[in-house]
ZAMARGU-4260 file (C-alpha; in steps of 0.2 Angstrom, whole numbers, plus 5000, padded with zeros to 4 digits):
<rodrens>
0) 4916/5125/4984 | 4914/5118/5003 | 4928/5123/5015 | 4938/5111/5024 | 4932/5105/5042
5) 4937/5115/5057 | 4955/5111/5063 | 4957/5105/5081 | 4973/5105/5090 | 4977/5088/5098
10) 4972/5093/5114 | 4955/5099/5108 | 4954/5083/5098 | 4959/5072/5114 | 4946/5081/5124
15) 4931/5079/5112 | 4936/5060/5111 | 4935/5058/5129 | 4917/5065/5129 | 4913/5048/5120
20) 4897/5055/5114 | 4885/5044/5104 | 4884/5057/5091 | 4901/5056/5087 | 4908/5047/5070
25) 4926/5046/5071 | 4934/5042/5055 | 4952/5036/5049 | 4954/5042/5032 | 4971/5032/5030
30) 4974/5016/5019 | 4967/5000/5028 | 4985/4992/5030 | 4988/5008/5040 | 4973/5007/5050
35) 4978/4988/5055 | 4993/4992/5063 | 4987/5008/5073 | 4971/5018/5075 | 4961/5028/5089
40) 4948/5019/5100 | 4932/5017/5091 | 4938/5024/5073 | 4929/5019/5058 | 4939/5012/5044
45) 4933/5015/5027 | 4941/5001/5020 | 4953/5010/5008 | 4967/5004/4998 | 4970/5021/4992
50) 4962/5038/4995 | 4953/5040/4977 | 4940/5026/4987 | 4935/5040/4999 | 4920/5046/4988
55) 4913/5029/4988 | 4914/5027/5006 | 4905/5045/5008 | 4892/5040/4995 | 4889/5023/5005
60) 4888/5031/5024 | 4882/5048/5021 | 4865/5044/5029 | 4873/5037/5044 | 4885/5053/5045
65) 4872/5066/5043 | 4865/5075/5059 | 4881/5068/5069 | 4898/5076/5075 | 4911/5069/5062
70) 4929/5069/5066 | 4943/5065/5054 | 4961/5060/5055 | 4976/5054/5046 | 4994/5052/5047
75) 5000/5071/5046 | 4984/5081/5041 | 4986/5082/5023 | 4973/5069/5017 | 4960/5077/5030
80) 4960/5092/5021 | 4954/5084/5004 | 4943/5072/5012 | 4934/5086/5023 | 4932/5097/5009
85) 4924/5083/5000 | 4912/5077/5014 | 4906/5095/5017 | 4902/5098/4998 | 4891/5082/4999
90) 4882/5086/5016 | 4879/5104/5009 | 4871/5097/4993 | 4860/5087/5006 | 4856/5104/5015
95) 4863/5097/5031 | 4880/5104/5031 | 4874/5116/5046 | 4868/5101/5056 | 4884/5089/5053
100) 4900/5098/5059 | 4915/5091/5054 | 4932/5093/5063 | 4949/5086/5058 | 4965/5084/5069
105) 4977/5098/5065 | 4996/5089/5061 | 4987/5073/5061 | 4992/5057/5072 | 5011/5063/5072
110) 5006/5079/5082 | 4995/5070/5093 | 5009/5057/5098 | 5020/5073/5101 | 5006/5078/5112
115) 5003/5063/5121 | 5019/5052/5121 | 5009/5038/5130 | 4997/5036/5116 | 4983/5045/5124
120) 4968/5038/5115 | 4978/5031/5099 | 4982/5013/5100 | 4997/5004/5091 | 5008/5011/5079
125) 5008/5026/5067 | 5012/5020/5049 | 5024/5032/5040 | 5029/5032/5022 | 5049/5032/5025
130) 5062/5019/5031 | 5056/5021/5049 | 5040/5013/5043 | 5030/5017/5059 | 5031/5028/5074
135) 5026/5021/5091 | 5020/5030/5108 | 5025/5023/5125 | 5009/5013/5126 | 5016/4999/5118
140) 4999/4990/5112 | 5000/4979/5097 | 4982/4980/5088 | 4987/4971/5072 | 4988/4953/5069
145) 4995/4942/5055 | 4983/4938/5042 | 4989/4920/5041 | 4987/4914/5059 | 4978/4929/5069
150) 4993/4931/5081 | 4997/4949/5086 | 5008/4957/5075 | 5010/4974/5066 | 5026/4975/5057
155) 5024/4978/5038 | 5037/4971/5026 | 5039/4976/5008 | 5039/4957/5003 | 5022/4953/5010
160) 5009/4962/5000 | 4993/4956/4991 | 4995/4947/4977 | 4980/4956/4969 | 4983/4973/4972
165) 5001/4973/4980 | 4994/4983/4995 | 5004/4979/5011 | 4997/4964/5021 | 5002/4960/5039
170) 5011/4943/5039 | 5021/4936/5054 | 5040/4930/5052 | 5034/4912/5056 | 5020/4911/5043
175) 5031/4920/5030 | 5046/4907/5032 | 5034/4893/5027 | 5025/4903/5013 | 5028/4905/4993
180) 5023/4924/4996 | 5006/4924/4989 | 4994/4934/5001 | 4978/4943/5001 | 4973/4959/5008
185) 4956/4961/5017 | 4947/4968/5001 | 4954/4954/4991 | 4952/4940/5005 | 4938/4931/4996
190) 4951/4927/4982 | 4962/4917/4993 | 4968/4901/4987 | 4960/4906/4969 | 4969/4921/4962
195) 4989/4919/4961 | 5000/4930/4953 | 5013/4916/4948 | 5006/4901/4938 | 5022/4891/4932
200) 5021/4880/4947 | 5003/4874/4945 | 4996/4858/4935 | 4983/4857/4923 | 4971/4851/4935
205) 4975/4865/4947 | 4974/4878/4934 | 4958/4870/4927 | 4950/4872/4946 | 4957/4890/4946
210) 4949/4896/4930 | 4932/4888/4936 | 4932/4898/4952 | 4938/4914/4944 | 4923/4913/4933
215) 4912/4911/4946 | 4918/4926/4955 | 4917/4936/4937 | 4899/4929/4936 | 4894/4938/4952
220) 4903/4956/4948 | 4887/4964/4941 | 4885/4984/4941 | 4894/4999/4936 | 4904/5000/4952
225) 4911/4984/4949 | 4921/4987/4933 | 4938/4988/4939 | 4935/4970/4949 | 4928/4962/4933
230) 4943/4968/4922 | 4955/4961/4935 | 4946/4944/4935 | 4944/4944/4917 | 4963/4948/4915
235) 4969/4934/4927 | 4957/4922/4921 | 4964/4924/4903 | 4982/4922/4910 | 4978/4906/4918
240) 4969/4899/4902 | 4984/4904/4893 | 4995/4895/4905 | 4984/4880/4905 | 4985/4878/4886
245) 5005/4879/4888 | 5004/4865/4900 | 4993/4855/4889 | 5005/4856/4875 | 5020/4850/4886
250) 5026/4863/4896 | 5031/4857/4914 | 5026/4865/4930 | 5041/4871/4939 | 5046/4869/4957
255) 5038/4884/4968 | 5051/4897/4969 | 5047/4913/4979 | 5049/4928/4969 | 5044/4947/4974
260) 5028/4950/4969 | 5033/4968/4964 | 5047/4965/4952 | 5046/4947/4951 | 5065/4944/4954
265) 5069/4929/4965 | 5066/4933/4983 | 5084/4931/4988 | 5088/4946/4975 | 5074/4957/4981
270) 5066/4953/4997 | 5052/4966/4993 | 5066/4980/4992 | 5058/4988/4977 | 5041/4992/4986
275) 5038/5010/4990 | 5051/5017/5002 | 5059/5002/5004 | 5067/5005/4987 | 5079/5017/4996
280) 5089/5003/5005 | 5108/5002/5002 | 5111/4995/4986 | 5121/4981/4994 | 5105/4972/5000
285) 5100/4970/4981 | 5114/4965/4970 | 5134/4962/4971 | 5142/4977/4970 | 5151/4973/4953
290) 5135/4969/4944 | 5125/4983/4951 | 5138/4997/4947 | 5143/4990/4931 | 5125/4994/4923
295) 5121/5009/4935 | 5118/5027/4929 | 5126/5039/4941 | 5119/5059/4939 | 5120/5075/4950
300) 5104/5084/4954 | 5105/5100/4964 | 5122/5095/4972 | 5117/5076/4976 | 5122/5062/4968
305) 5109/5049/4962 | 5110/5032/4954 | 5096/5023/4944 | 5098/5003/4942 | 5091/4993/4927
310) 5076/4982/4933 | 5087/4968/4922 | 5105/4972/4921 | 5109/4959/4910 | 5096/4964/4897
315) 5095/4981/4900 | 5114/4987/4901 | 5113/4993/4883 | 5099/5005/4888 | 5108/5012/4903
320) 5123/5015/4893 | 5111/5026/4880 | 5104/5037/4894 | 5116/5053/4893 | 5119/5061/4909
325) 5114/5077/4904 | 5096/5071/4901 | 5095/5061/4917 | 5102/5076/4927 | 5084/5084/4922
330) 5074/5069/4924 | 5062/5065/4939 | 5059/5049/4946 | 5045/5045/4935 | 5054/5051/4919
335) 5069/5038/4925 | 5056/5024/4927 | 5049/5027/4910 | 5068/5023/4904 | 5064/5005/4912
340) 5074/5009/4929 | 5070/5006/4947 | 5073/5021/4956 | 5084/5016/4971 | 5085/5034/4979
345) 5097/5045/4985 | 5114/5038/4988 | 5129/5046/4997 | 5146/5050/4986 | 5154/5037/4998
350) 5142/5024/4993 | 5144/5026/4974 | 5164/5024/4974 | 5170/5009/4965
</rodrens>
């Protein structure tokens, strides 16, 4: 088993970046939506929507990396550990591990910005997975741009995600105000205007066109590595054909109503508040107090009070009442979701008072 790459302090990492050698391959091992709002000058974006795609990048680029100095970085340094181990293992198999040194930023961007408050060689914002959403240096540079109008923009929003994979997409407030909320990430940009999550607003003619275009995309997806993409296209094509059959038998297209892509509630009820760390926002932003507390399950774990809310209080209230607190107190977030709940997060005692 190969070891991880050599750890560099922020100062050592910075010094090597200043050398700007043609032998350097600087790689951002985060997701593309993180890279889009901030990265080091000259860094390579592997084009990932999740870390499991790292082996694919290594396989496709191993020849370009071998014989060069490779420097990896991520948010806090954790992802670099696994990424560097995998990369060094592949280099070892090619018998070029000794000629391809692999380094990684100890503590990630977070520690680097602490060492270089002005941003140093890092431009833009550091995306973080909590309610802060991002950390900024004193540089103030905006490196991201709106996917719709290309104007400078680097603020993510839980309600602006890819309609195909639900990855965060950069969309400015102006464009979002004019949209029904269907967006496409860089990986699925070719499906713009073809692949839609909500189909009930389209006419038969529009869906016939969508079906034809989806079939054309499906026909082009060949090879073992395209299996997941083929499955995604087949599923959507089946949904379009099913809805088309309904319309042909009398179903009437409904006016476009914006809904949350993640939970499918009306956007006025859930403006993306259920995506990732945005779930932990105060419940006042999600539902009226009388409605949310009537169907909520409260329980204590390690001295802290928690609350879980049914996805659809009207239909799942009975399920909520059947969950005993003794069981809930031992349940993790994933287990509670198994009962059909949306995890809201840790709530203070004060917030739970009736």
